C-alpha positions as CSV (number, residue, x, y, z in Angstrom):
1,M,29.6,-121.6,-136.2
2,S,30.2,-123.4,-139.3
3,T,33.2,-125.5,-139.9
4,L,35.9,-126.0,-142.6
5,P,36.6,-129.6,-143.1
6,E,39.0,-128.9,-146.0
7,I,41.2,-126.6,-143.9
8,E,41.9,-129.6,-141.3
9,T,44.4,-131.0,-144.2
10,A,45.5,-127.7,-145.5
11,V,49.0,-126.3,-144.9
12,T,49.6,-122.8,-144.3
13,K,52.4,-121.5,-146.3
14,D,54.5,-118.6,-144.9
15,Q,54.7,-115.5,-147.1
16,T,57.9,-113.8,-147.3
17,P,57.6,-110.1,-148.5
18,V,59.7,-109.1,-151.6
19,D,61.3,-105.6,-151.5
20,E,61.8,-103.8,-155.0
21,K,64.7,-101.8,-155.7
22,V,64.6,-99.0,-158.3
23,N,68.2,-97.8,-159.9
24,G,68.5,-94.4,-160.8
25,N,70.5,-93.2,-164.1
26,G,74.0,-91.5,-163.5
27,V,75.2,-88.5,-165.8
28,E,78.7,-88.9,-167.5
29,H,80.9,-85.9,-167.7
30,K,83.4,-85.7,-170.5
31,A,86.4,-83.2,-170.5
32,V,86.7,-81.0,-173.8
33,S,90.0,-80.6,-175.4
34,G,91.2,-77.0,-176.1
35,M,93.6,-76.1,-178.9
36,N,96.6,-78.0,-177.4
37,G,94.7,-80.9,-176.6
38,A,94.2,-80.0,-172.7
39,P,90.8,-79.7,-171.3
40,T,89.2,-76.1,-171.5
41,M,87.7,-75.2,-168.2
42,E,85.2,-72.8,-169.5
43,K,83.7,-75.5,-171.9
44,G,83.9,-78.2,-169.5
45,Q,81.9,-76.2,-166.7
46,E,79.2,-75.3,-169.4
47,E,78.8,-78.9,-170.5
48,M,78.5,-80.0,-167.1
49,K,75.7,-77.3,-166.4
50,I,74.0,-78.6,-169.5
51,A,74.5,-82.2,-168.5
52,G,72.9,-81.3,-164.9
53,K,69.9,-79.7,-166.5
54,E,69.2,-82.6,-168.4
55,A,69.6,-84.9,-165.6
56,E,67.0,-82.8,-163.8
57,S,64.5,-82.8,-166.4
58,E,64.8,-86.7,-167.0
59,A,64.7,-87.7,-163.2
60,P,61.2,-88.4,-161.9
61,E,59.7,-86.3,-159.3
62,K,60.5,-87.4,-155.9
63,E,58.0,-85.0,-154.1
64,V,54.8,-86.4,-153.0
65,K,52.1,-84.0,-152.4
66,K,50.2,-84.5,-149.0
67,E,46.9,-84.7,-150.8
68,D,48.2,-87.9,-152.6
69,V,49.5,-89.8,-149.5
70,V,46.7,-92.5,-148.3
71,A,46.8,-93.2,-144.6
72,L,46.5,-96.8,-143.6
73,E,45.4,-98.6,-140.8
74,V,46.8,-102.0,-139.5
75,E,44.6,-104.9,-138.6
76,P,46.8,-105.9,-135.6
77,K,46.1,-109.7,-135.7
78,T,46.8,-110.1,-139.4
79,G,49.2,-107.3,-140.2
80,V,46.9,-106.4,-143.1
81,S,46.7,-102.8,-144.1
82,F,43.7,-100.9,-145.0
83,P,43.4,-97.4,-146.6
84,V,41.2,-95.1,-144.1
85,K,39.4,-93.5,-146.9
86,L,38.5,-94.8,-150.4
87,D,38.4,-93.0,-153.9
88,D,34.4,-92.9,-153.5
89,G,34.4,-91.1,-150.2
90,K,33.8,-94.1,-147.9
91,Q,35.6,-94.1,-144.7
92,L,37.0,-96.9,-142.7
93,T,35.2,-97.4,-139.5
94,S,36.5,-100.7,-138.2
95,V,39.0,-103.3,-138.9
96,G,38.9,-107.2,-137.8
97,L,39.7,-110.8,-138.4
98,R,37.4,-113.7,-139.4
99,K,38.5,-117.0,-137.9
100,K,37.4,-120.5,-137.9
101,Y,37.7,-122.9,-135.0
102,M,38.6,-126.6,-135.3
103,L,39.8,-128.9,-132.7
104,G,40.4,-126.0,-130.3
105,M,42.5,-124.3,-132.8
106,G,41.8,-120.6,-134.1
107,I,42.8,-120.5,-137.9
108,K,42.9,-117.0,-139.5
109,I,41.0,-116.8,-142.6
110,Y,40.9,-113.1,-143.7
111,G,41.5,-109.7,-142.2
112,F,38.6,-107.4,-143.0
113,G,37.9,-103.6,-143.2
114,M,34.3,-102.0,-143.0
115,Y,33.8,-98.9,-144.8
116,T,30.7,-96.9,-144.7
117,D,29.4,-93.6,-146.2
118,N,29.7,-91.5,-143.0
119,D,27.6,-88.6,-144.4
120,T,24.5,-90.5,-145.1
121,L,24.8,-92.8,-141.8
122,K,25.1,-89.6,-139.9
123,D,21.6,-88.5,-141.1
124,I,20.2,-92.0,-140.3
125,L,21.5,-92.1,-136.7
126,K,20.2,-88.5,-136.0
127,L,16.8,-89.5,-137.4
128,K,16.6,-93.0,-135.9
129,I,18.4,-92.4,-132.5
130,G,18.4,-88.7,-131.9
131,K,21.0,-87.7,-129.1
132,A,24.3,-89.9,-128.8
133,P,24.0,-92.5,-126.3
134,A,26.7,-93.0,-123.5
135,K,27.9,-96.1,-125.5
136,P,27.1,-98.1,-128.5
137,T,23.6,-99.6,-128.3
138,K,21.8,-102.5,-130.2
139,E,19.3,-100.0,-131.5
140,M,22.4,-98.1,-133.3
141,Y,23.5,-101.2,-134.8
142,Q,20.0,-102.4,-135.9
143,A,19.7,-98.8,-137.5
144,V,22.8,-99.5,-139.7
145,I,21.6,-103.1,-140.6
146,E,18.1,-102.2,-141.4
147,S,19.2,-99.0,-143.4
148,D,20.2,-98.6,-147.1
149,V,23.4,-96.7,-146.5
150,A,26.3,-97.7,-148.9
151,M,28.9,-100.0,-147.0
152,M,31.6,-102.2,-148.3
153,M,33.5,-105.1,-146.6
154,R,37.0,-105.4,-148.0
155,L,38.2,-109.0,-147.2
156,V,42.0,-109.8,-147.6
157,I,42.9,-113.5,-147.5
158,V,45.7,-114.5,-144.9
159,F,45.1,-118.3,-145.0
160,S,47.0,-119.3,-147.9
161,S,45.5,-122.7,-148.6
162,L,42.1,-121.2,-149.1
163,T,40.3,-122.3,-152.3
164,M,37.4,-120.7,-153.9
165,N,35.2,-123.7,-153.1
166,M,36.0,-123.3,-149.4
167,V,34.8,-119.6,-149.6
168,K,31.6,-120.5,-151.5
169,K,30.7,-123.3,-148.9
170,N,31.4,-121.3,-145.8
171,F,29.9,-118.2,-147.1
172,D,26.5,-119.9,-148.2
173,E,26.4,-121.6,-144.7
174,G,27.2,-118.1,-142.8
175,L,24.9,-116.1,-144.7
176,G,22.3,-118.8,-144.8
177,A,22.3,-118.5,-141.1
178,A,21.8,-114.9,-140.9
179,I,19.1,-115.2,-143.5
180,R,17.3,-117.6,-141.2
181,K,17.8,-115.6,-138.3
182,L,16.2,-112.3,-139.9
183,N,13.4,-114.3,-141.6
184,G,11.6,-115.8,-138.9
185,G,13.5,-119.0,-138.9
186,K,12.7,-119.7,-142.8
187,K,15.8,-120.9,-144.9
188,N,16.4,-119.4,-148.0
189,D,19.5,-121.3,-149.5
190,E,18.5,-120.1,-153.1
191,L,19.2,-116.5,-152.1
192,A,22.3,-117.1,-150.2
193,N,23.7,-119.1,-153.2
194,K,23.2,-116.0,-155.4
195,V,25.9,-114.1,-153.9
196,M,29.0,-116.6,-154.5
197,G,27.2,-119.5,-156.5
198,Q,28.5,-118.1,-159.9
199,A,32.2,-117.9,-158.9
200,S,34.4,-120.3,-160.5
201,D,36.2,-122.8,-158.6
202,D,39.2,-122.1,-160.8
203,I,39.6,-118.7,-159.3
204,K,43.1,-118.9,-157.5
205,L,43.4,-117.4,-154.1
206,T,46.4,-116.6,-152.3
207,S,47.5,-115.0,-149.3
208,G,46.6,-111.2,-150.2
209,S,43.8,-111.8,-152.4
210,V,41.1,-109.4,-152.1
211,I,37.4,-109.9,-152.1
212,E,35.1,-106.8,-151.9
213,I,31.3,-107.2,-150.9
214,S,29.3,-103.9,-151.2
215,R,25.7,-102.9,-150.2
216,L,24.6,-100.3,-152.7
217,P,21.7,-97.8,-152.5
218,G,18.5,-99.7,-153.6
219,H,19.3,-102.8,-151.5
220,V,22.0,-104.4,-154.0
221,L,24.6,-106.5,-152.8
222,E,27.6,-106.6,-155.4
223,T,30.5,-108.9,-154.7
224,K,34.0,-108.5,-156.4
225,V,36.7,-111.1,-156.2
226,M,40.0,-109.6,-157.3
227,G,38.6,-106.7,-159.1
228,G,36.0,-108.8,-161.3
229,V,32.3,-108.7,-160.3
230,I,31.0,-112.2,-159.5
231,S,27.5,-111.2,-158.6
232,K,24.9,-108.2,-158.1
233,V,21.7,-109.1,-156.4
234,E,18.8,-106.8,-155.4
235,S,17.4,-108.1,-152.1
236,E,16.7,-106.2,-149.0
237,L,16.8,-109.3,-147.0
238,L,20.1,-110.3,-148.3
239,C,21.7,-106.9,-147.7
240,R,20.5,-107.0,-144.2
241,A,21.7,-110.5,-143.6
242,Y,25.0,-109.7,-145.0
243,V,25.6,-106.7,-142.6
244,Y,24.1,-108.8,-139.7
245,M,27.1,-111.1,-139.9
246,Y,29.5,-108.3,-138.9
247,L,27.1,-106.1,-136.6
248,G,24.5,-108.6,-135.4
249,D,24.1,-110.7,-132.1
250,D,27.0,-113.2,-133.0
251,P,29.3,-111.0,-135.2
252,F,32.5,-112.6,-136.8
253,D,34.6,-110.3,-134.6
254,K,33.2,-108.9,-131.2
255,D,36.2,-106.4,-131.0
256,A,35.6,-105.1,-134.5
257,K,31.8,-104.7,-133.8
258,E,32.6,-102.8,-130.9
259,K,35.1,-100.3,-132.6
260,F,32.4,-99.9,-135.2
261,G,29.9,-98.9,-132.5
262,M,32.5,-96.5,-131.1
263,S,32.8,-94.8,-134.5
264,L,28.9,-94.5,-134.9
265,L,29.0,-92.5,-131.5
266,S,31.6,-89.9,-133.1
267,L,29.1,-89.1,-135.9
268,F,26.5,-87.5,-133.3
């Protein structure tokens, strides 16, 4: 594993969640005077009914349709929540934690969720593997790594002192090692640098910042930082190397890889 020298001097700051309060609008009812100056019962009741109808028309709808509710899965080591399904149909297959170890201490860097196009992945598995094995196998993970199935890794920062420069340096190191592993031991730092190399060091990352890295059909690796596209690189080797960091021989989170494997079994 690579190291993060800058993290040794960084200070982790507690993040206190803020609750939002929404105030509703009240309805003021006024009495109506009759001929002798006394309130008239019939007119008062009529105006109250009108006011009530106006209030109902102005009040926001409180009912939430079942199809609008998005289920969430919480990564237990960080408390980060991930929607179980994205708008484009990709489904959450596993969640995990990226840690860096220094001086015997494990520092939580980000929680991550792995999303896949399960319909296409199901076809790939049946073609490459055939019948469902009793437990996840290396061949299953290899089929996913080498395929062109659409995938997305959503990374949610939890280390509040992380900088963009730290992200770039460690990303290049980790991806560079994966490229060497899959490329017969040959380095290709230029290829690894294409993913995060163009990201500005001025980008401010805080706890909760989101980075999304997607493998798109056609062996394209797209990187977004807080919604903005940083790079879009077409390379089969690069795509395989990125997925390998999560599903290969030395994954970022072994439990997350195992859970991903169990989700693959459910597709047979």
